[in-house]
C-alpha positions in Angstrom: 62.3 -45.1 150.0 62.4 -42.5 147.2 61.3 -38.9 147.7 58.5 -38.1 145.3 57.4 -34.5 146.2 56.3 -32.0 148.9 52.5 -31.5 148.9 51.8 -28.3 147.1 48.0 -28.8 146.9 45.4 -31.2 148.3 41.7 -31.6 148.4 39.1 -34.1 149.6 37.6 -36.3 147.0 34.4 -38.3 147.5 34.1 -39.4 151.1 37.1 -41.6 151.5 40.0 -40.1 149.7 42.3 -37.1 149.3 44.0 -35.9 146.1 47.6 -34.6 146.8 49.9 -33.0 144.2 53.4 -31.7 143.8 56.5 -31.5 141.7 60.1 -32.7 142.0 62.7 -31.3 139.6 64.8 -34.4 140.1 62.2 -36.5 138.3 61.7 -34.1 135.4 64.1 -36.1 133.2 62.3 -39.4 133.6 59.5 -40.9 131.5 55.9 -41.1 132.7 56.1 -44.9 132.8 59.1 -44.8 135.1 57.3 -42.4 137.5 54.1 -44.5 137.5 56.2 -47.6 138.3 58.1 -45.6 141.0 54.9 -44.5 142.7 53.3 -47.9 142.8 50.2 -48.6 144.9 51.3 -47.4 148.3 53.1 -44.2 149.5 54.4 -42.9 152.8 53.6 -39.3 153.9 55.9 -37.7 156.5 54.0 -34.8 158.1 55.8 -31.5 158.7 54.4 -31.4 162.2 55.8 -34.9 163.0 54.7 -38.4 162.4 53.9 -40.3 159.3 51.3 -42.3 157.5 51.1 -45.0 154.9 48.4 -44.8 152.3 47.0 -46.9 149.4 47.1 -45.1 146.1 43.7 -45.2 144.3 44.9 -43.5 141.2 47.9 -41.6 139.8 48.1 -38.9 137.2 51.4 -37.8 135.9 51.6 -34.9 133.4 54.1 -32.3 132.2 53.5 -28.6 132.7 54.0 -26.0 130.1 57.3 -25.2 131.7 58.5 -28.8 131.4 58.0 -29.9 135.0 56.6 -33.3 135.9 53.4 -32.8 138.0 52.2 -35.8 140.1 48.7 -36.1 141.4 47.8 -39.0 143.6 44.4 -40.0 144.9 45.0 -41.5 148.3 42.7 -43.6 150.5 42.6 -41.3 153.4 40.5 -39.2 155.7 43.6 -37.5 157.2 44.3 -33.9 157.0 47.4 -33.0 155.1 49.5 -29.8 155.2 51.3 -27.9 152.5 54.9 -29.2 152.7 54.2 -32.7 153.9 56.6 -35.0 152.1 55.5 -38.0 150.0 57.7 -41.0 149.5 57.5 -44.1 147.3 58.2 -47.5 149.0 
C-alpha cells in the first residue's frame, strides 16, 4: 500500500458518497497521470480512532495549488463518517 494523504477536508455528496481531500508533499514531484494511476479505483482509509475501511473511488481530481502542492480530491462510495487526520492509502 502507498500512503496518499491525511484527510484535511471532507463533505457528503449526493446520498451515497463522500468527497475527501488532502495533500502529500512526497507526491508533489510526480505527474498528474502518475498520481491518477497510483490512486486507482479503490482506496483504504485507516481511521484515527482505530479500524479501517475499503472504498470504491467514483471519481478523482488532482490539481496543483498556487504554492505548487499536489491536491487530491476523491469521491468515495461511502456513507461513513470520516475524521480530519484519517489516512488514505492506495492499494
